[in-house]
N, C-alpha and C positions, 0 to 999 in steps of 0.2 A: 433105213440109215436113220438112227435118232441121236441128237447131238445136243450137248447143254450149252447153252448161250447166256453168258453174264453179260448184264447191262450195268454199269458203275454210276454213272453221274448225269443229272439233266439240269438245265437253267429254266427256272420259269420265266414265263414272258411278263411278268411283273417287275422284272429287272433285279430280283432277288436271286439268290443262290440256294438250292435244295437239292441235298444229295439223298437219292434213293438207291440203295444197295439192292440188287433184286437178281436171284438166280432163276431163270427160267428154261425149261426143259422145249427144246423144237423138234420137230421131226423134219425133216428134208426129204422131197421126193420130186419125182420127175412125173409131169403131166404134159403130155404134147411136147412142144419145144422149150418149155420153160422149167426151172425149178421152183417148187414152192416151199416156203417156211412156214410151218404152222405149230401156233402153241395151242394144243388143247386144251390147257387149263385155263386160258385167258379167252380163248376163240378169237385169237389174232392170227393174222394170215398175211403174207406179202411174197412176191416171186420176182424172178431175176432171170436173164439169160444163161448165167453161171451159178454155181453153188455160192460163191463169193457175193455175187450180186443179189442173190435171194437172202443172203444174212443182212447186207447192208439194208437192204430195202426193210426188211423185218424191223431192224433195229429203229429206223426210221419210224415204223408203226408202231412199235412199243414205247418210244419216245414221245409221240402224239397222244397214245392212250393214258399214259402216267401223267401227262400235264394236263391233259382233259380232267382226268380223275382227281388231280390235286386243285384244280381250279373249282370242281364241284365240291370239294371236301369230303370225297369217297374213297380215297385210295385205299384206306386200310381195312374198310368194310369190303370193297370189292375183292380185295387179295384174301382175307379172311375166307370169304364165301366161295373163292375159287380153288380153297385148299391150301393156301400159303401159311405158313409160320414165320412169327417174327424171332430170329434168333439174334440175340445181341443187337447190332445196328443193320441186318440184313433180313430180307425176305427170302425165305427159301421155301421152293413148292415140294410138296409131299413127295417121298419115295417110296414108289410100290414094293413089297416084299416080294411078289413075284409079278412078272410081266409075261404075257403069253398070247399067242392067237388061238382064237376058238373057232371051229367050223361048226356050223350047225345044218344037216340035211333033213328036212321035213317032206 
């Protein structure tokens, strides 16, 4: 199950208000007793007891990641290196032309 999660706005710790529009693809899967939300492009993950809890926890992790990149002045570089493109006022992750599973037996 793969799902797109859109994160719309963050408030920086310095009291200013900075809007970041970013569309992030996340994968949600069950690992043991918890659900894990993972963004392969950004290498961010989080978990919860339900799918909704995993999404909420992921949102917090993404917000912390964005805030830290903003404070370091590296957000645009990190997003570009992770395959994101700035379209108008939003960052969009690359969309694969083909997505499939590949099995290899050696």
